[in-house]
Biopython code that builds the backbone (N, CA, C, O; Angstrom):
import numpy as np
from Bio.PDB.StructureBuilder import StructureBuilder

atoms = [
    (1, "MET", "N", (20.232, -5.146, -21.613)),
    (1, "MET", "CA", (19.453, -3.939, -21.138)),
    (1, "MET", "C", (18.332, -4.116, -20.673)),
    (1, "MET", "O", (17.841, -3.325, -19.868)),
    (2, "ALA", "N", (17.519, -5.543, -21.235)),
    (2, "ALA", "CA", (16.259, -5.841, -20.474)),
    (2, "ALA", "C", (16.409, -6.733, -19.820)),
    (2, "ALA", "O", (15.344, -7.340, -19.707)),
    (3, "PHE", "N", (17.718, -7.477, -18.937)),
    (3, "PHE", "CA", (17.575, -8.046, -18.363)),
    (3, "PHE", "C", (17.815, -7.460, -16.580)),
    (3, "PHE", "O", (17.528, -7.950, -15.488)),
    (4, "LYS", "N", (18.664, -5.834, -17.146)),
    (4, "LYS", "CA", (18.408, -5.196, -16.220)),
    (4, "LYS", "C", (17.543, -4.269, -15.745)),
    (4, "LYS", "O", (17.717, -3.682, -14.677)),
    (5, "VAL", "N", (16.736, -4.120, -16.381)),
    (5, "VAL", "CA", (15.292, -3.750, -16.614)),
    (5, "VAL", "C", (14.143, -4.537, -15.750)),
    (5, "VAL", "O", (13.357, -4.077, -14.921)),
    (6, "SER", "N", (14.311, -5.896, -16.229)),
    (6, "SER", "CA", (13.917, -6.781, -15.711)),
    (6, "SER", "C", (13.822, -7.210, -13.995)),
    (6, "SER", "O", (12.855, -7.588, -13.334)),
    (7, "ARG", "N", (15.958, -6.857, -13.419)),
    (7, "ARG", "CA", (16.110, -7.186, -12.355)),
    (7, "ARG", "C", (15.244, -6.501, -11.543)),
    (7, "ARG", "O", (14.360, -6.886, -10.777)),
    (8, "ILE", "N", (15.805, -5.021, -11.955)),
    (8, "ILE", "CA", (15.079, -4.180, -10.521)),
    (8, "ILE", "C", (13.495, -3.241, -11.510)),
    (8, "ILE", "O", (13.309, -2.081, -11.879)),
    (9, "LYS", "N", (12.745, -4.425, -11.584)),
    (9, "LYS", "CA", (10.891, -4.214, -11.354)),
    (9, "LYS", "C", (10.405, -3.719, -10.355)),
    (9, "LYS", "O", (9.470, -2.919, -10.398)),
    (10, "ILE", "N", (10.952, -4.108, -9.320)),
    (10, "ILE", "CA", (10.070, -3.779, -8.481)),
    (10, "ILE", "C", (10.493, -2.473, -8.018)),
    (10, "ILE", "O", (9.757, -2.208, -7.068)),
    (11, "PHE", "N", (11.191, -1.660, -8.183)),
    (11, "PHE", "CA", (11.045, -0.945, -7.465)),
    (11, "PHE", "C", (10.475, 0.364, -8.456)),
    (11, "PHE", "O", (9.873, 1.395, -8.154)),
    (12, "ARG", "N", (11.065, -0.304, -10.080)),
    (12, "ARG", "CA", (10.283, 1.389, -10.821)),
    (12, "ARG", "C", (9.260, 0.513, -10.812)),
    (12, "ARG", "O", (9.934, -0.470, -11.120)),
    (13, "SER", "N", (8.035, 0.038, -10.690)),
    (13, "SER", "CA", (6.830, 0.247, -10.637)),
    (13, "SER", "C", (6.215, 0.281, -9.891)),
    (13, "SER", "O", (4.987, 0.235, -9.971)),
    (14, "MET", "N", (6.875, 0.374, -8.903)),
    (14, "MET", "CA", (6.445, 1.650, -7.938)),
    (14, "MET", "C", (6.049, 3.246, -8.890)),
    (14, "MET", "O", (4.919, 3.735, -8.907)),
    (15, "MET", "N", (7.151, 3.788, -9.551)),
    (15, "MET", "CA", (7.471, 4.969, -10.075)),
    (15, "MET", "C", (6.788, 4.759, -11.392)),
    (15, "MET", "O", (6.752, 5.765, -12.101)),
    (16, "PHE", "N", (6.254, 3.706, -11.861)),
    (16, "PHE", "CA", (5.537, 3.958, -13.346)),
    (16, "PHE", "C", (4.173, 3.152, -13.470)),
    (16, "PHE", "O", (3.455, 3.205, -14.468)),
    (17, "GLY", "N", (3.940, 2.499, -12.486)),
    (17, "GLY", "CA", (2.781, 1.883, -11.855)),
    (17, "GLY", "C", (3.203, 0.442, -13.366)),
    (17, "GLY", "O", (3.757, 0.520, -14.462)),
    (18, "GLU", "N", (2.565, -0.700, -12.574)),
    (18, "GLU", "CA", (2.619, -1.731, -13.337)),
    (18, "GLU", "C", (2.201, -1.835, -14.701)),
    (18, "GLU", "O", (2.699, -2.854, -15.181)),
    (19, "ILE", "N", (1.399, -1.128, -15.645)),
    (19, "ILE", "CA", (1.410, -1.572, -17.026)),
    (19, "ILE", "C", (2.579, -0.387, -17.394)),
    (19, "ILE", "O", (3.527, -0.793, -16.721)),
    (20, "GLY", "N", (2.841, 0.306, -17.780)),
    (20, "GLY", "CA", (4.019, 1.439, -17.320)),
    (20, "GLY", "C", (5.181, 0.388, -18.002)),
    (20, "GLY", "O", (5.270, -0.313, -19.010)),
    (21, "PHE", "N", (5.891, 0.674, -16.985)),
    (21, "PHE", "CA", (6.437, -0.441, -16.991)),
    (21, "PHE", "C", (6.776, -2.353, -17.646)),
    (21, "PHE", "O", (7.765, -3.085, -17.699)),
    (22, "LYS", "N", (5.560, -2.449, -17.962)),
    (22, "LYS", "CA", (5.513, -3.620, -18.785)),
    (22, "LYS", "C", (5.755, -3.112, -20.441)),
    (22, "LYS", "O", (6.463, -3.658, -21.287)),
    (23, "LYS", "N", (5.250, -2.377, -20.520)),
    (23, "LYS", "CA", (5.557, -1.650, -21.691)),
    (23, "LYS", "C", (7.386, -1.065, -22.450)),
    (23, "LYS", "O", (7.946, -1.137, -23.544)),
    (24, "ILE", "N", (7.623, -0.673, -21.457)),
    (24, "ILE", "CA", (9.018, -0.167, -21.378)),
    (24, "ILE", "C", (10.365, -1.553, -21.033)),
    (24, "ILE", "O", (11.579, -1.353, -21.067)),
    (25, "GLU", "N", (9.828, -2.600, -20.790)),
    (25, "GLU", "CA", (10.125, -3.260, -20.993)),
    (25, "GLU", "C", (10.044, -4.199, -22.414)),
    (25, "GLU", "O", (11.025, -4.668, -22.992)),
    (26, "SER", "N", (8.710, -4.341, -22.801)),
    (26, "SER", "CA", (8.974, -5.181, -23.663)),
    (26, "SER", "C", (9.403, -3.990, -25.101)),
    (26, "SER", "O", (9.880, -4.375, -26.168)),
    (27, "ALA", "N", (9.185, -3.002, -24.867)),
    (27, "ALA", "CA", (10.466, -1.842, -25.926)),
    (27, "ALA", "C", (11.868, -2.149, -25.744)),
    (27, "ALA", "O", (12.639, -2.084, -26.702)),
    (28, "PHE", "N", (12.283, -2.501, -24.506)),
    (28, "PHE", "CA", (13.832, -3.049, -25.074)),
    (28, "PHE", "C", (13.956, -3.871, -24.682)),
    (28, "PHE", "O", (14.774, -3.896, -23.762)),
    (29, "ILE", "N", (13.208, -5.265, -25.089)),
    (29, "ILE", "CA", (13.640, -6.135, -25.471)),
    (29, "ILE", "C", (13.516, -6.321, -27.402)),
    (29, "ILE", "O", (14.335, -6.807, -28.182)),
    (30, "MET", "N", (12.288, -5.770, -27.637)),
    (30, "MET", "CA", (12.229, -5.641, -29.318)),
    (30, "MET", "C", (13.311, -4.764, -29.962)),
    (30, "MET", "O", (13.655, -4.810, -31.143)),
    (31, "PHE", "N", (13.816, -3.923, -28.960)),
    (31, "PHE", "CA", (14.795, -2.988, -29.159)),
    (31, "PHE", "C", (16.589, -4.220, -29.370)),
    (31, "PHE", "O", (17.314, -4.170, -30.364)),
    (32, "GLY", "N", (16.752, -4.838, -28.546)),
    (32, "GLY", "CA", (17.425, -5.483, -28.485)),
    (32, "GLY", "C", (17.844, -6.590, -29.523)),
    (32, "GLY", "O", (18.982, -6.975, -29.792)),
    (33, "ILE", "N", (16.074, -7.199, -30.280)),
    (33, "ILE", "CA", (16.087, -8.083, -31.477)),
    (33, "ILE", "C", (16.634, -7.167, -32.188)),
    (33, "ILE", "O", (17.796, -7.358, -32.546)),
    (34, "TYR", "N", (16.065, -6.142, -32.514)),
    (34, "TYR", "CA", (17.050, -5.056, -33.431)),
    (34, "TYR", "C", (18.367, -4.944, -33.563)),
    (34, "TYR", "O", (18.800, -4.671, -34.682)),
    (35, "PHE", "N", (19.230, -5.118, -32.525)),
    (35, "PHE", "CA", (20.232, -5.089, -32.972)),
    (35, "PHE", "C", (20.689, -6.508, -33.036)),
    (35, "PHE", "O", (21.113, -6.792, -34.156)),
    (36, "ILE", "N", (20.720, -7.215, -32.410)),
    (36, "ILE", "CA", (21.092, -8.810, -32.759)),
    (36, "ILE", "C", (20.657, -9.138, -33.733)),
    (36, "ILE", "O", (21.187, -10.205, -34.040)),
    (37, "THR", "N", (19.525, -8.642, -34.892)),
    (37, "THR", "CA", (19.359, -9.014, -36.324)),
    (37, "THR", "C", (19.786, -7.866, -37.583)),
    (37, "THR", "O", (19.345, -7.867, -38.732)),
    (38, "ARG", "N", (20.742, -6.940, -37.007)),
    (38, "ARG", "CA", (21.304, -6.209, -37.726)),
    (38, "ARG", "C", (22.923, -7.000, -37.563)),
    (38, "ARG", "O", (23.677, -6.554, -38.429)),
    (39, "LEU", "N", (23.681, -8.177, -36.555)),
    (39, "LEU", "CA", (24.868, -8.963, -36.896)),
    (39, "LEU", "C", (24.111, -9.893, -37.922)),
    (39, "LEU", "O", (24.658, -10.412, -38.894)),
    (40, "LEU", "N", (22.940, -10.019, -37.623)),
    (40, "LEU", "CA", (22.770, -11.802, -38.234)),
    (40, "LEU", "C", (22.802, -11.338, -39.971)),
    (40, "LEU", "O", (23.312, -11.997, -40.877)),
    (41, "GLN", "N", (22.120, -10.056, -40.085)),
    (41, "GLN", "CA", (22.067, -9.297, -41.159)),
    (41, "GLN", "C", (23.480, -9.145, -42.657)),
    (41, "GLN", "O", (23.516, -9.049, -43.884)),
    (42, "ASN", "N", (24.634, -9.227, -41.214)),
    (42, "ASN", "CA", (26.110, -9.022, -41.559)),
    (42, "ASN", "C", (26.419, -10.853, -42.071)),
    (42, "ASN", "O", (27.072, -11.124, -43.078)),
    (43, "ILE", "N", (25.901, -11.756, -41.297)),
    (43, "ILE", "CA", (26.669, -12.547, -41.841)),
    (43, "ILE", "C", (26.023, -13.281, -42.640)),
    (43, "ILE", "O", (26.803, -14.119, -43.093)),
    (44, "LEU", "N", (24.857, -13.425, -43.109)),
    (44, "LEU", "CA", (24.454, -14.562, -44.155)),
    (44, "LEU", "C", (24.913, -14.064, -45.463)),
    (44, "LEU", "O", (24.460, -14.992, -46.132)),
    (45, "GLY", "N", (25.335, -13.484, -46.112)),
    (45, "GLY", "CA", (25.533, -12.716, -47.005)),
    (45, "GLY", "C", (24.981, -12.315, -47.764)),
    (45, "GLY", "O", (24.280, -11.329, -47.539)),
    (46, "PRO", "N", (25.053, -13.061, -49.393)),
    (46, "PRO", "CA", (24.615, -12.273, -50.688)),
    (46, "PRO", "C", (23.355, -12.158, -50.015)),
    (46, "PRO", "O", (23.083, -12.478, -48.857)),
    (47, "HIS", "N", (22.238, -11.393, -51.369)),
    (47, "HIS", "CA", (21.049, -11.191, -51.636)),
    (47, "HIS", "C", (20.688, -12.318, -52.429)),
    (47, "HIS", "O", (21.041, -12.871, -53.471)),
    (48, "PRO", "N", (19.468, -12.489, -51.116)),
    (48, "PRO", "CA", (18.094, -12.064, -50.745)),
    (48, "PRO", "C", (18.420, -11.760, -49.268)),
    (48, "PRO", "O", (18.353, -10.648, -48.745)),
    (49, "LEU", "N", (18.774, -12.883, -48.688)),
    (49, "LEU", "CA", (18.703, -12.587, -47.380)),
    (49, "LEU", "C", (18.900, -12.013, -46.593)),
    (49, "LEU", "O", (18.639, -12.361, -45.441)),
    (50, "PRO", "N", (19.445, -10.896, -46.911)),
    (50, "PRO", "CA", (19.834, -9.306, -45.900)),
    (50, "PRO", "C", (18.700, -8.877, -46.352)),
    (50, "PRO", "O", (17.887, -8.852, -45.429)),
    (51, "LEU", "N", (18.318, -8.574, -47.202)),
    (51, "LEU", "CA", (17.009, -7.381, -47.448)),
    (51, "LEU", "C", (15.818, -8.027, -46.701)),
    (51, "LEU", "O", (15.018, -7.261, -46.163)),
    (52, "ILE", "N", (15.606, -9.477, -46.608)),
    (52, "ILE", "CA", (14.599, -9.662, -45.738)),
    (52, "ILE", "C", (15.000, -10.074, -44.453)),
    (52, "ILE", "O", (14.159, -10.733, -43.843)),
    (53, "ILE", "N", (16.304, -9.807, -43.761)),
    (53, "ILE", "CA", (16.213, -9.527, -42.249)),
    (53, "ILE", "C", (16.105, -8.045, -42.226)),
    (53, "ILE", "O", (15.735, -7.537, -41.167)),
    (54, "ASN", "N", (16.427, -7.127, -43.437)),
    (54, "ASN", "CA", (16.436, -6.208, -43.268)),
    (54, "ASN", "C", (15.031, -5.915, -43.327)),
    (54, "ASN", "O", (15.020, -5.181, -42.338)),
    (55, "CYS", "N", (13.807, -5.917, -43.725)),
    (55, "CYS", "CA", (12.632, -5.618, -44.205)),
    (55, "CYS", "C", (11.997, -6.723, -42.062)),
    (55, "CYS", "O", (11.344, -6.337, -41.093)),
    (56, "ILE", "N", (12.317, -7.309, -42.215)),
    (56, "ILE", "CA", (11.500, -7.392, -40.305)),
    (56, "ILE", "C", (12.196, -6.602, -39.263)),
    (56, "ILE", "O", (11.575, -6.188, -38.285)),
    (57, "ARG", "N", (13.712, -6.329, -39.464)),
    (57, "ARG", "CA", (14.291, -4.621, -38.831)),
    (57, "ARG", "C", (13.256, -4.162, -38.823)),
    (57, "ARG", "O", (12.747, -4.056, -37.707)),
    (58, "GLN", "N", (12.682, -3.815, -39.675)),
    (58, "GLN", "CA", (12.448, -1.875, -39.742)),
    (58, "GLN", "C", (10.873, -2.751, -39.717)),
    (58, "GLN", "O", (10.122, -2.356, -40.609)),
    (59, "PHE", "N", (10.419, -3.622, -39.022)),
    (59, "PHE", "CA", (9.297, -3.735, -38.847)),
    (59, "PHE", "C", (8.668, -3.486, -37.157)),
    (59, "PHE", "O", (7.574, -3.056, -36.793)),
    (60, "PHE", "N", (10.104, -4.050, -36.188)),
    (60, "PHE", "CA", (10.175, -3.408, -35.255)),
    (60, "PHE", "C", (10.549, -2.001, -35.021)),
    (60, "PHE", "O", (10.542, -1.543, -33.878)),
]
sb = StructureBuilder()
sb.init_structure("model")
sb.init_model(0)
sb.init_chain("A")
sb.init_seg("    ")
for serial, (resi, resn, name, xyz) in enumerate(atoms, 1):
    if name == "N":
        sb.init_residue(resn, " ", resi, " ")
    sb.init_atom(name, np.array(xyz, "f"), 0.0, 1.0, " ", f" {name:<3s}", serial, name[0])
structure = sb.get_structure()
């Protein structure tokens, strides 16, 4: 989704303004990190590693 947003950057920057669009793009990147770390949390195995990843996810 972040790739798609960056691809149509020129057109959307006219509607939102450059600063607002950069904030939207960074929000989508952080949202992608949030979902990727869920997979990592399941793969890592037993306690305490999933708990550490969960704390990082909640920070985002």
